[in-house]
N, CA, C and O atoms as a CHARMM CRD file, in Angstrom:
* protein
*
  352
    1    1 MET  N     -4.64100 -14.33400  13.98500 PROA 1      0.00000
    2    1 MET  CA    -5.45800 -13.24700  14.65400 PROA 1      0.00000
    3    1 MET  C     -4.24400 -12.52700  15.25400 PROA 1      0.00000
    4    1 MET  O     -3.23400 -12.98600  15.78700 PROA 1      0.00000
    5    2 ARG  N     -4.73100 -10.95300  14.95500 PROA 2      0.00000
    6    2 ARG  CA    -3.69600 -10.01300  15.21400 PROA 2      0.00000
    7    2 ARG  C     -3.85800  -8.58100  16.25800 PROA 2      0.00000
    8    2 ARG  O     -4.64700  -7.73400  15.83900 PROA 2      0.00000
    9    3 LEU  N     -3.32400  -8.35800  17.25500 PROA 3      0.00000
   10    3 LEU  CA    -3.76900  -7.48500  18.37100 PROA 3      0.00000
   11    3 LEU  C     -2.66400  -6.19700  18.13300 PROA 3      0.00000
   12    3 LEU  O     -1.43700  -6.18600  18.03300 PROA 3      0.00000
   13    4 ILE  N     -3.64800  -5.17300  18.09400 PROA 4      0.00000
   14    4 ILE  CA    -2.45000  -3.89200  17.86600 PROA 4      0.00000
   15    4 ILE  C     -3.07100  -2.87800  18.88700 PROA 4      0.00000
   16    4 ILE  O     -4.29800  -2.86300  18.99100 PROA 4      0.00000
   17    5 LEU  N     -2.31100  -2.03100  19.64600 PROA 5      0.00000
   18    5 LEU  CA    -2.30400  -1.05900  20.33000 PROA 5      0.00000
   19    5 LEU  C     -1.79200   0.26900  19.93600 PROA 5      0.00000
   20    5 LEU  O     -0.84300   0.25800  19.15200 PROA 5      0.00000
   21    6 LYS  N     -2.14800   1.16900  20.24800 PROA 6      0.00000
   22    6 LYS  CA    -1.54200   2.46600  19.66200 PROA 6      0.00000
   23    6 LYS  C     -2.50100   3.78900  20.68800 PROA 6      0.00000
   24    6 LYS  O     -3.63600   4.12000  21.03300 PROA 6      0.00000
   25    7 ARG  N     -1.24500   4.10900  20.78800 PROA 7      0.00000
   26    7 ARG  CA    -1.39500   5.74000  21.81300 PROA 7      0.00000
   27    7 ARG  C     -1.09800   6.99600  20.78900 PROA 7      0.00000
   28    7 ARG  O     -0.02800   7.39200  20.32800 PROA 7      0.00000
   29    8 ARG  N     -2.26200   7.41000  20.63000 PROA 8      0.00000
   30    8 ARG  CA    -2.26900   8.79300  20.01200 PROA 8      0.00000
   31    8 ARG  C     -2.67400  10.28300  21.05400 PROA 8      0.00000
   32    8 ARG  O     -3.16100  10.58600  22.14300 PROA 8      0.00000
   33    9 GLU  N     -2.19000  10.76400  20.06000 PROA 9      0.00000
   34    9 GLU  CA    -2.84700  12.19600  20.87900 PROA 9      0.00000
   35    9 GLU  C     -4.02700  12.27900  21.99500 PROA 9      0.00000
   36    9 GLU  O     -4.70600  13.15400  21.45700 PROA 9      0.00000
   37   10 GLY  N     -4.40600  12.10300  22.64300 PROA 10     0.00000
   38   10 GLY  CA    -5.61700  12.36900  23.91500 PROA 10     0.00000
   39   10 GLY  C     -6.75100  10.58300  23.74800 PROA 10     0.00000
   40   10 GLY  O     -7.71800  10.38400  24.48300 PROA 10     0.00000
   41   11 GLU  N     -6.35700   9.71800  22.82100 PROA 11     0.00000
   42   11 GLU  CA    -6.91400   8.74400  23.08900 PROA 11     0.00000
   43   11 GLU  C     -5.20400   7.47700  22.99600 PROA 11     0.00000
   44   11 GLU  O     -3.99400   7.70000  22.98100 PROA 11     0.00000
   45   12 ILE  N     -6.38500   5.73500  22.94000 PROA 12     0.00000
   46   12 ILE  CA    -5.69600   5.08800  23.24800 PROA 12     0.00000
   47   12 ILE  C     -6.82000   4.04900  21.98100 PROA 12     0.00000
   48   12 ILE  O     -8.00800   4.28300  21.76000 PROA 12     0.00000
   49   13 SER  N     -5.87700   2.79600  21.26300 PROA 13     0.00000
   50   13 SER  CA    -6.74200   2.68600  20.55100 PROA 13     0.00000
   51   13 SER  C     -6.23500   1.11500  20.84100 PROA 13     0.00000
   52   13 SER  O     -5.10800   1.04600  21.33100 PROA 13     0.00000
   53   14 VAL  N     -6.91200  -0.13500  20.60600 PROA 14     0.00000
   54   14 VAL  CA    -7.09700  -1.22200  20.41400 PROA 14     0.00000
   55   14 VAL  C     -7.81300  -1.77500  19.80400 PROA 14     0.00000
   56   14 VAL  O     -9.00500  -1.77000  20.11300 PROA 14     0.00000
   57   15 SER  N     -7.36400  -2.43800  18.74100 PROA 15     0.00000
   58   15 SER  CA    -7.45500  -3.22200  17.07200 PROA 15     0.00000
   59   15 SER  C     -7.34200  -4.59000  17.14500 PROA 15     0.00000
   60   15 SER  O     -6.28000  -5.20600  17.24200 PROA 15     0.00000
   61   16 VAL  N     -8.70500  -5.16800  17.08500 PROA 16     0.00000
   62   16 VAL  CA    -8.14700  -6.66300  16.64200 PROA 16     0.00000
   63   16 VAL  C     -8.15700  -7.26200  15.76800 PROA 16     0.00000
   64   16 VAL  O     -9.18700  -6.79700  15.27900 PROA 16     0.00000
   65   17 GLN  N     -7.70800  -8.29400  14.78900 PROA 17     0.00000
   66   17 GLN  CA    -7.64100  -8.30200  13.40800 PROA 17     0.00000
   67   17 GLN  C     -7.73000  -9.96800  13.02100 PROA 17     0.00000
   68   17 GLN  O     -6.87300 -10.73100  13.46700 PROA 17     0.00000
   69   18 ASP  N     -8.70300 -10.40300  12.26200 PROA 18     0.00000
   70   18 ASP  CA    -8.57000 -11.32000  11.80800 PROA 18     0.00000
   71   18 ASP  C     -8.50700 -12.00500  10.35700 PROA 18     0.00000
   72   18 ASP  O     -8.73900 -11.14000   9.51200 PROA 18     0.00000
   73   19 ASN  N     -8.33200 -12.94700   9.92400 PROA 19     0.00000
   74   19 ASN  CA    -8.39800 -13.20800   8.62400 PROA 19     0.00000
   75   19 ASN  C     -9.64900 -14.19600   7.92400 PROA 19     0.00000
   76   19 ASN  O     -9.87400 -14.69700   6.82300 PROA 19     0.00000
   77   20 GLY  N    -10.40500 -14.13600   9.47900 PROA 20     0.00000
   78   20 GLY  CA   -11.73200 -15.52300   8.42200 PROA 20     0.00000
   79   20 GLY  C    -12.45300 -14.67600   7.91300 PROA 20     0.00000
   80   20 GLY  O    -12.04800 -13.51800   7.82100 PROA 20     0.00000
   81   21 ILE  N    -13.36900 -14.94800   7.57800 PROA 21     0.00000
   82   21 ILE  CA   -14.91100 -15.17500   6.63100 PROA 21     0.00000
   83   21 ILE  C    -14.86100 -13.65500   5.83400 PROA 21     0.00000
   84   21 ILE  O    -14.68600 -13.35500   4.65200 PROA 21     0.00000
   85   22 GLY  N    -15.14300 -12.71300   7.27900 PROA 22     0.00000
   86   22 GLY  CA   -15.00000 -11.57800   6.77400 PROA 22     0.00000
   87   22 GLY  C    -16.85600 -11.16500   6.97700 PROA 22     0.00000
   88   22 GLY  O    -17.68700 -12.07100   7.03500 PROA 22     0.00000
   89   23 ILE  N    -17.31000  -9.42900   7.07600 PROA 23     0.00000
   90   23 ILE  CA   -18.62000  -9.24700   7.51700 PROA 23     0.00000
   91   23 ILE  C    -19.12900  -8.34000   5.99300 PROA 23     0.00000
   92   23 ILE  O    -18.20400  -7.71500   5.47500 PROA 23     0.00000
   93   24 SER  N    -20.18500  -8.26600   5.44400 PROA 24     0.00000
   94   24 SER  CA   -20.46100  -8.20400   3.98800 PROA 24     0.00000
   95   24 SER  C    -21.28400  -6.64400   4.34500 PROA 24     0.00000
   96   24 SER  O    -22.10600  -6.93400   5.21400 PROA 24     0.00000
   97   25 GLU  N    -21.35100  -5.74700   4.16100 PROA 25     0.00000
   98   25 GLU  CA   -21.06300  -4.38900   4.27500 PROA 25     0.00000
   99   25 GLU  C    -22.84200  -4.54800   4.89800 PROA 25     0.00000
  100   25 GLU  O    -23.01900  -4.04500   6.00800 PROA 25     0.00000
  101   26 LYS  N    -23.77700  -5.04500   4.39200 PROA 26     0.00000
  102   26 LYS  CA   -25.08700  -4.89800   4.44000 PROA 26     0.00000
  103   26 LYS  C    -25.47900  -5.29400   6.28300 PROA 26     0.00000
  104   26 LYS  O    -26.47600  -5.10400   6.98000 PROA 26     0.00000
  105   27 ASP  N    -24.24100  -5.85800   6.51600 PROA 27     0.00000
  106   27 ASP  CA   -24.30400  -6.54900   8.18400 PROA 27     0.00000
  107   27 ASP  C    -23.82900  -5.65600   8.55100 PROA 27     0.00000
  108   27 ASP  O    -24.28000  -5.29400   9.63700 PROA 27     0.00000
  109   28 GLN  N    -23.14600  -5.12000   8.19200 PROA 28     0.00000
  110   28 GLN  CA   -21.68500  -3.86900   8.74800 PROA 28     0.00000
  111   28 GLN  C    -22.44200  -3.23900   9.70200 PROA 28     0.00000
  112   28 GLN  O    -22.14000  -3.42000  10.88200 PROA 28     0.00000
  113   29 ILE  N    -23.66300  -2.30800   9.32500 PROA 29     0.00000
  114   29 ILE  CA   -24.31600  -1.62400   9.45700 PROA 29     0.00000
  115   29 ILE  C    -25.40800  -2.24300  10.67000 PROA 29     0.00000
  116   29 ILE  O    -26.41300  -1.60500  10.98400 PROA 29     0.00000
  117   30 HSD  N    -25.12800  -3.30300  11.16800 PROA 30     0.00000
  118   30 HSD  CA   -26.39000  -4.09700  12.00100 PROA 30     0.00000
  119   30 HSD  C    -25.56500  -4.38000  13.01300 PROA 30     0.00000
  120   30 HSD  O    -26.01300  -4.49500  14.15400 PROA 30     0.00000
  121   31 ILE  N    -24.38800  -4.51300  12.76400 PROA 31     0.00000
  122   31 ILE  CA   -23.22300  -5.52300  13.66500 PROA 31     0.00000
  123   31 ILE  C    -23.17200  -5.34900  15.04000 PROA 31     0.00000
  124   31 ILE  O    -22.87000  -6.30400  15.75700 PROA 31     0.00000
  125   32 PHE  N    -23.46000  -4.11800  15.56600 PROA 32     0.00000
  126   32 PHE  CA   -24.00500  -3.66600  17.21800 PROA 32     0.00000
  127   32 PHE  C    -25.40900  -3.56500  17.66700 PROA 32     0.00000
  128   32 PHE  O    -25.82300  -2.79500  18.53400 PROA 32     0.00000
  129   33 GLU  N    -25.95900  -4.24800  17.12300 PROA 33     0.00000
  130   33 GLU  CA   -27.30700  -4.51500  17.59100 PROA 33     0.00000
  131   33 GLU  C    -27.72900  -5.78100  18.42700 PROA 33     0.00000
  132   33 GLU  O    -27.32300  -6.91200  18.16000 PROA 33     0.00000
  133   34 ARG  N    -28.29200  -5.58500  19.11000 PROA 34     0.00000
  134   34 ARG  CA   -28.74100  -6.56900  20.36400 PROA 34     0.00000
  135   34 ARG  C    -29.21100  -7.83700  19.05100 PROA 34     0.00000
  136   34 ARG  O    -29.58600  -7.64500  17.89400 PROA 34     0.00000
  137   35 PHE  N    -29.03300  -8.91700  19.69000 PROA 35     0.00000
  138   35 PHE  CA   -29.33400 -10.32800  19.09600 PROA 35     0.00000
  139   35 PHE  C    -29.52800 -10.43700  17.66900 PROA 35     0.00000
  140   35 PHE  O    -30.29000 -11.28400  17.20300 PROA 35     0.00000
  141   36 PHE  N    -28.65900  -9.34500  16.70300 PROA 36     0.00000
  142   36 PHE  CA   -28.64700  -9.63900  15.74500 PROA 36     0.00000
  143   36 PHE  C    -27.09700 -11.08500  15.47900 PROA 36     0.00000
  144   36 PHE  O    -26.27500 -11.23100  16.38400 PROA 36     0.00000
  145   37 LYS  N    -27.01300 -11.86100  14.28800 PROA 37     0.00000
  146   37 LYS  CA   -26.50700 -12.80500  13.98300 PROA 37     0.00000
  147   37 LYS  C    -26.40600 -12.62800  12.04200 PROA 37     0.00000
  148   37 LYS  O    -27.11000 -12.80500  11.04800 PROA 37     0.00000
  149   38 SER  N    -25.13900 -12.20400  12.39500 PROA 38     0.00000
  150   38 SER  CA   -24.98700 -11.86500  10.72600 PROA 38     0.00000
  151   38 SER  C    -24.96300 -13.58400   9.36800 PROA 38     0.00000
  152   38 SER  O    -25.32700 -13.80000   8.21300 PROA 38     0.00000
  153   39 ASP  N    -24.17000 -14.52200  10.72000 PROA 39     0.00000
  154   39 ASP  CA   -23.93500 -15.93800   9.48500 PROA 39     0.00000
  155   39 ASP  C    -25.73000 -16.36100  10.06300 PROA 39     0.00000
  156   39 ASP  O    -25.94900 -16.29200  11.27200 PROA 39     0.00000
  157   40 LYS  N    -26.77500 -16.73500   9.19400 PROA 40     0.00000
  158   40 LYS  CA   -27.65100 -16.75500   9.37500 PROA 40     0.00000
  159   40 LYS  C    -28.29200 -18.56400   9.26700 PROA 40     0.00000
  160   40 LYS  O    -29.41400 -19.04400   9.10900 PROA 40     0.00000
  161   41 SER  N    -26.84700 -19.17500   9.45700 PROA 41     0.00000
  162   41 SER  CA   -26.93700 -20.51700   9.38600 PROA 41     0.00000
  163   41 SER  C    -26.58500 -20.92900  10.68400 PROA 41     0.00000
  164   41 SER  O    -26.89100 -22.07900  11.00100 PROA 41     0.00000
  165   42 ARG  N    -26.14400 -20.38700  11.29900 PROA 42     0.00000
  166   42 ARG  CA   -25.71300 -20.79900  12.85300 PROA 42     0.00000
  167   42 ARG  C    -27.19500 -20.69100  13.41000 PROA 42     0.00000
  168   42 ARG  O    -27.90200 -19.69500  13.25900 PROA 42     0.00000
  169   43 ASN  N    -27.67100 -22.15800  14.25200 PROA 43     0.00000
  170   43 ASN  CA   -28.38200 -22.00700  14.87800 PROA 43     0.00000
  171   43 ASN  C    -28.58000 -21.68900  16.44200 PROA 43     0.00000
  172   43 ASN  O    -27.58400 -21.85500  17.14600 PROA 43     0.00000
  173   44 ARG  N    -29.55500 -21.32700  16.94700 PROA 44     0.00000
  174   44 ARG  CA   -29.31000 -20.78900  18.51700 PROA 44     0.00000
  175   44 ARG  C    -28.57700 -22.02000  19.38900 PROA 44     0.00000
  176   44 ARG  O    -27.47100 -21.81900  19.89000 PROA 44     0.00000
  177   45 ALA  N    -29.23900 -23.26300  19.53500 PROA 45     0.00000
  178   45 ALA  CA   -28.11300 -24.33100  20.38400 PROA 45     0.00000
  179   45 ALA  C    -27.17700 -24.45200  20.06300 PROA 45     0.00000
  180   45 ALA  O    -26.57900 -24.97600  21.00300 PROA 45     0.00000
  181   46 SER  N    -26.36800 -24.27700  19.07500 PROA 46     0.00000
  182   46 SER  CA   -24.74700 -24.00800  19.33900 PROA 46     0.00000
  183   46 SER  C    -24.17000 -23.46800  18.93600 PROA 46     0.00000
  184   46 SER  O    -23.14200 -23.94200  18.45200 PROA 46     0.00000
  185   47 GLU  N    -24.53400 -21.69500  18.84600 PROA 47     0.00000
  186   47 GLU  CA   -23.70000 -20.65600  18.89300 PROA 47     0.00000
  187   47 GLU  C    -24.00500 -19.84000  20.02400 PROA 47     0.00000
  188   47 GLU  O    -24.38700 -20.37400  21.06500 PROA 47     0.00000
  189   48 GLY  N    -23.82600 -18.10900  19.89400 PROA 48     0.00000
  190   48 GLY  CA   -23.75800 -17.48900  20.92800 PROA 48     0.00000
  191   48 GLY  C    -25.29900 -16.49200  20.39800 PROA 48     0.00000
  192   48 GLY  O    -25.72400 -16.43400  19.24400 PROA 48     0.00000
  193   49 SER  N    -25.86500 -15.83600  21.55000 PROA 49     0.00000
  194   49 SER  CA   -26.89900 -15.03800  21.68200 PROA 49     0.00000
  195   49 SER  C    -27.05700 -14.03800  20.40400 PROA 49     0.00000
  196   49 SER  O    -28.06600 -14.20400  19.71800 PROA 49     0.00000
  197   50 GLY  N    -26.23900 -13.12200  20.07200 PROA 50     0.00000
  198   50 GLY  CA   -26.06500 -12.15000  19.27500 PROA 50     0.00000
  199   50 GLY  C    -25.75700 -10.86600  20.70700 PROA 50     0.00000
  200   50 GLY  O    -25.88400  -9.66200  20.48700 PROA 50     0.00000
  201   51 LEU  N    -25.57500 -11.11300  21.33600 PROA 51     0.00000
  202   51 LEU  CA   -25.26400  -9.98700  22.38200 PROA 51     0.00000
  203   51 LEU  C    -24.47800  -8.92000  23.13000 PROA 51     0.00000
  204   51 LEU  O    -24.61000  -7.88000  23.77700 PROA 51     0.00000
  205   52 GLY  N    -23.02500 -10.32200  22.37300 PROA 52     0.00000
  206   52 GLY  CA   -21.87300  -9.64800  22.89900 PROA 52     0.00000
  207   52 GLY  C    -20.99400  -8.10000  22.27600 PROA 52     0.00000
  208   52 GLY  O    -20.34900  -7.23200  22.86500 PROA 52     0.00000
  209   53 LEU  N    -21.48100  -8.38100  20.36100 PROA 53     0.00000
  210   53 LEU  CA   -21.16600  -6.70700  20.42500 PROA 53     0.00000
  211   53 LEU  C    -21.65900  -5.99700  20.61400 PROA 53     0.00000
  212   53 LEU  O    -21.05600  -4.92900  20.51000 PROA 53     0.00000
  213   54 SER  N    -22.97500  -5.93500  21.00000 PROA 54     0.00000
  214   54 SER  CA   -23.95800  -4.99000  21.76600 PROA 54     0.00000
  215   54 SER  C    -23.41900  -4.40900  22.71700 PROA 54     0.00000
  216   54 SER  O    -23.18900  -3.20000  22.70800 PROA 54     0.00000
  217   55 ILE  N    -23.07600  -5.36700  23.90000 PROA 55     0.00000
  218   55 ILE  CA   -22.57000  -5.02800  25.29100 PROA 55     0.00000
  219   55 ILE  C    -20.98900  -4.79400  25.24500 PROA 55     0.00000
  220   55 ILE  O    -20.46600  -4.44900  26.30400 PROA 55     0.00000
  221   56 VAL  N    -20.40200  -4.90700  24.42800 PROA 56     0.00000
  222   56 VAL  CA   -19.25000  -4.35700  24.22800 PROA 56     0.00000
  223   56 VAL  C    -19.05400  -2.77400  23.73200 PROA 56     0.00000
  224   56 VAL  O    -18.19000  -1.99900  24.14400 PROA 56     0.00000
  225   57 LYS  N    -20.14400  -2.48500  22.68300 PROA 57     0.00000
  226   57 LYS  CA   -20.38500  -1.20900  22.65400 PROA 57     0.00000
  227   57 LYS  C    -20.84700  -0.41000  23.56600 PROA 57     0.00000
  228   57 LYS  O    -20.39500   0.73000  23.46200 PROA 57     0.00000
  229   58 LYS  N    -21.53300  -0.56200  24.36900 PROA 58     0.00000
  230   58 LYS  CA   -22.15900  -0.29500  25.50400 PROA 58     0.00000
  231   58 LYS  C    -21.09600   0.52300  26.22100 PROA 58     0.00000
  232   58 LYS  O    -21.06700   1.75200  26.28000 PROA 58     0.00000
  233   59 ILE  N    -20.18300  -0.37300  26.78500 PROA 59     0.00000
  234   59 ILE  CA   -19.28200  -0.47500  28.03400 PROA 59     0.00000
  235   59 ILE  C    -18.32900   0.43300  27.58900 PROA 59     0.00000
  236   59 ILE  O    -17.78700   1.31700  28.25200 PROA 59     0.00000
  237   60 VAL  N    -18.10700   0.06100  26.04000 PROA 60     0.00000
  238   60 VAL  CA   -17.25400   1.33200  25.14300 PROA 60     0.00000
  239   60 VAL  C    -17.75200   2.51300  25.53900 PROA 60     0.00000
  240   60 VAL  O    -16.95000   3.29100  26.05600 PROA 60     0.00000
  241   61 GLU  N    -19.06200   2.90200  25.41000 PROA 61     0.00000
  242   61 GLU  CA   -19.44000   4.16800  25.18500 PROA 61     0.00000
  243   61 GLU  C    -19.77300   4.71200  26.33700 PROA 61     0.00000
  244   61 GLU  O    -19.84400   5.94100  26.32100 PROA 61     0.00000
  245   62 MET  N    -20.09800   3.94600  27.76300 PROA 62     0.00000
  246   62 MET  CA   -19.69800   4.40400  28.84600 PROA 62     0.00000
  247   62 MET  C    -18.62000   5.21500  29.29500 PROA 62     0.00000
  248   62 MET  O    -18.61400   6.22300  30.00100 PROA 62     0.00000
  249   63 HSD  N    -17.79000   4.62900  28.79500 PROA 63     0.00000
  250   63 HSD  CA   -15.90600   4.97700  29.24300 PROA 63     0.00000
  251   63 HSD  C    -15.55000   6.12800  28.50600 PROA 63     0.00000
  252   63 HSD  O    -14.53000   6.79400  28.67600 PROA 63     0.00000
  253   64 GLU  N    -16.90900   6.43100  27.24900 PROA 64     0.00000
  254   64 GLU  CA   -16.72400   7.81500  26.10600 PROA 64     0.00000
  255   64 GLU  C    -15.83200   7.46100  25.08100 PROA 64     0.00000
  256   64 GLU  O    -14.97200   8.28900  24.78000 PROA 64     0.00000
  257   65 GLY  N    -15.87200   6.43700  24.51600 PROA 65     0.00000
  258   65 GLY  CA   -15.03400   6.17000  23.54600 PROA 65     0.00000
  259   65 GLY  C    -16.06200   5.82600  22.60600 PROA 65     0.00000
  260   65 GLY  O    -17.24700   6.15400  22.67800 PROA 65     0.00000
  261   66 ARG  N    -15.37000   4.96700  21.50100 PROA 66     0.00000
  262   66 ARG  CA   -16.14900   4.30900  20.22900 PROA 66     0.00000
  263   66 ARG  C    -15.59300   2.95900  19.93000 PROA 66     0.00000
  264   66 ARG  O    -14.79200   2.47500  20.73000 PROA 66     0.00000
  265   67 ILE  N    -16.00700   2.17000  18.64300 PROA 67     0.00000
  266   67 ILE  CA   -15.71200   0.76000  18.16200 PROA 67     0.00000
  267   67 ILE  C    -16.25200   1.27300  17.28100 PROA 67     0.00000
  268   67 ILE  O    -17.32600   1.86500  17.17300 PROA 67     0.00000
  269   68 GLU  N    -14.87800   0.85300  16.13700 PROA 68     0.00000
  270   68 GLU  CA   -15.66700   1.14100  14.98000 PROA 68     0.00000
  271   68 GLU  C    -14.89300  -0.81400  13.92600 PROA 68     0.00000
  272   68 GLU  O    -14.09200  -1.62000  14.39700 PROA 68     0.00000
  273   69 ILE  N    -15.44300  -0.85400  12.83900 PROA 69     0.00000
  274   69 ILE  CA   -15.30700  -2.12700  12.41700 PROA 69     0.00000
  275   69 ILE  C    -15.13000  -2.04600  10.69900 PROA 69     0.00000
  276   69 ILE  O    -16.03400  -1.70200   9.93800 PROA 69     0.00000
  277   70 GLU  N    -13.99400  -2.37500  10.36100 PROA 70     0.00000
  278   70 GLU  CA   -13.55500  -2.54600   8.67600 PROA 70     0.00000
  279   70 GLU  C    -13.42700  -4.28000   8.36900 PROA 70     0.00000
  280   70 GLU  O    -12.74100  -5.12300   8.94500 PROA 70     0.00000
  281   71 SER  N    -14.26400  -4.39300   7.36400 PROA 71     0.00000
  282   71 SER  CA   -14.36200  -5.35000   6.98400 PROA 71     0.00000
  283   71 SER  C    -14.80700  -5.80700   5.62600 PROA 71     0.00000
  284   71 SER  O    -15.65900  -5.17700   4.99900 PROA 71     0.00000
  285   72 GLU  N    -14.22600  -6.92700   5.15300 PROA 72     0.00000
  286   72 GLU  CA   -14.34000  -7.39700   3.70500 PROA 72     0.00000
  287   72 GLU  C    -14.26500  -8.69000   3.20300 PROA 72     0.00000
  288   72 GLU  O    -13.20000  -9.25700   2.95900 PROA 72     0.00000
  289   73 PRO  N    -15.69300  -9.31000   2.99700 PROA 73     0.00000
  290   73 PRO  CA   -15.75100 -10.65300   2.73100 PROA 73     0.00000
  291   73 PRO  C    -14.65400 -11.33100   2.03400 PROA 73     0.00000
  292   73 PRO  O    -14.34900 -11.02000   0.88300 PROA 73     0.00000
  293   74 GLN  N    -13.90600 -12.46800   2.85500 PROA 74     0.00000
  294   74 GLN  CA   -13.12600 -13.37300   2.67400 PROA 74     0.00000
  295   74 GLN  C    -11.98400 -12.93200   2.87900 PROA 74     0.00000
  296   74 GLN  O    -10.94700 -13.51200   2.55700 PROA 74     0.00000
  297   75 LYS  N    -12.08700 -11.57400   3.58600 PROA 75     0.00000
  298   75 LYS  CA   -10.49100 -11.17500   3.82500 PROA 75     0.00000
  299   75 LYS  C    -10.43700 -10.63700   5.06400 PROA 75     0.00000
  300   75 LYS  O     -9.46500  -9.90100   5.23700 PROA 75     0.00000
  301   76 GLY  N    -10.98500 -10.73500   5.74700 PROA 76     0.00000
  302   76 GLY  CA   -11.19300 -10.71800   7.72500 PROA 76     0.00000
  303   76 GLY  C    -11.96200  -9.60300   7.92500 PROA 76     0.00000
  304   76 GLY  O    -12.49600  -8.88000   7.08400 PROA 76     0.00000
  305   77 THR  N    -11.96800  -9.52600   9.23000 PROA 77     0.00000
  306   77 THR  CA   -12.49700  -7.89300  10.32400 PROA 77     0.00000
  307   77 THR  C    -11.33600  -7.43000  10.72300 PROA 77     0.00000
  308   77 THR  O    -10.24600  -8.00000  10.76200 PROA 77     0.00000
  309   78 ILE  N    -11.81100  -5.73400  11.18900 PROA 78     0.00000
  310   78 ILE  CA   -10.97100  -5.63200  12.13100 PROA 78     0.00000
  311   78 ILE  C    -11.98800  -4.54600  12.69400 PROA 78     0.00000
  312   78 ILE  O    -12.44200  -3.55100  12.12800 PROA 78     0.00000
  313   79 PHE  N    -12.31900  -5.28000  14.62100 PROA 79     0.00000
  314   79 PHE  CA   -13.02700  -4.41500  15.31400 PROA 79     0.00000
  315   79 PHE  C    -11.69800  -3.39800  15.81200 PROA 79     0.00000
  316   79 PHE  O    -10.67300  -4.06400  15.96300 PROA 79     0.00000
  317   80 THR  N    -11.52900  -1.95700  16.08600 PROA 80     0.00000
  318   80 THR  CA   -10.87400  -0.86100  16.37100 PROA 80     0.00000
  319   80 THR  C    -11.89400  -0.45200  17.80200 PROA 80     0.00000
  320   80 THR  O    -13.11700  -0.49000  17.67400 PROA 80     0.00000
  321   81 VAL  N    -11.35800  -0.12900  18.93200 PROA 81     0.00000
  322   81 VAL  CA   -12.25700   0.74200  20.06900 PROA 81     0.00000
  323   81 VAL  C    -10.91200   1.67700  20.44600 PROA 81     0.00000
  324   81 VAL  O     -9.69200   1.52600  20.38200 PROA 81     0.00000
  325   82 TYR  N    -11.51900   2.36600  20.72800 PROA 82     0.00000
  326   82 TYR  CA   -10.47700   3.99700  21.02400 PROA 82     0.00000
  327   82 TYR  C    -11.36500   4.62700  22.12900 PROA 82     0.00000
  328   82 TYR  O    -12.51100   5.07500  22.12500 PROA 82     0.00000
  329   83 LEU  N    -10.32800   4.48100  23.15100 PROA 83     0.00000
  330   83 LEU  CA   -11.06300   5.05500  24.41200 PROA 83     0.00000
  331   83 LEU  C    -10.29500   6.78100  24.67100 PROA 83     0.00000
  332   83 LEU  O     -9.72700   7.40200  23.77100 PROA 83     0.00000
  333   84 PRO  N    -10.42300   7.14600  25.72000 PROA 84     0.00000
  334   84 PRO  CA    -9.59000   9.01600  25.75100 PROA 84     0.00000
  335   84 PRO  C     -8.68000   8.24800  26.52600 PROA 84     0.00000
  336   84 PRO  O     -8.89200   7.27600  27.25100 PROA 84     0.00000
  337   85 ALA  N     -7.41200   8.97700  26.19100 PROA 85     0.00000
  338   85 ALA  CA    -6.42900   8.46200  27.13800 PROA 85     0.00000
  339   85 ALA  C     -5.69900   9.19300  28.35800 PROA 85     0.00000
  340   85 ALA  O     -5.15600  10.29200  28.24000 PROA 85     0.00000
  341   86 PRO  N     -5.74200   8.55000  29.39000 PROA 86     0.00000
  342   86 PRO  CA    -5.46500   9.45400  30.63100 PROA 86     0.00000
  343   86 PRO  C     -4.29200  10.29600  30.13300 PROA 86     0.00000
  344   86 PRO  O     -3.48200  10.23400  29.20700 PROA 86     0.00000
  345   87 VAL  N     -4.73200  11.64500  31.82900 PROA 87     0.00000
  346   87 VAL  CA    -4.03600  12.49900  31.33800 PROA 87     0.00000
  347   87 VAL  C     -2.56200  12.27100  32.14700 PROA 87     0.00000
  348   87 VAL  O     -2.49800  11.59500  33.17400 PROA 87     0.00000
  349   88 GLU  N     -1.43900  12.90600  31.55800 PROA 88     0.00000
  350   88 GLU  CA    -0.02100  12.47200  32.31700 PROA 88     0.00000
  351   88 GLU  C      0.28700  13.84100  33.16200 PROA 88     0.00000
  352   88 GLU  O      1.28800  13.91400  33.87400 PROA 88     0.00000
């Protein structure tokens, strides 16, 4: 796992990168929907509820930011959160 922090004019970004199984393009468009699980083999008893990324997106948007995903199957995923930078 890799964490990347950047500050650009007007915004701060935080990226979280892994080298896991990745997320298919067809699943990426749904990844922030409530209760969505891209891995259909996971069952309800042993895994999460599918709410985490939906909640993250809502919190980020409440702070006037955005979240983006870059992923390729078998190569990993990068989630990047962009937030307005405080005025100095």
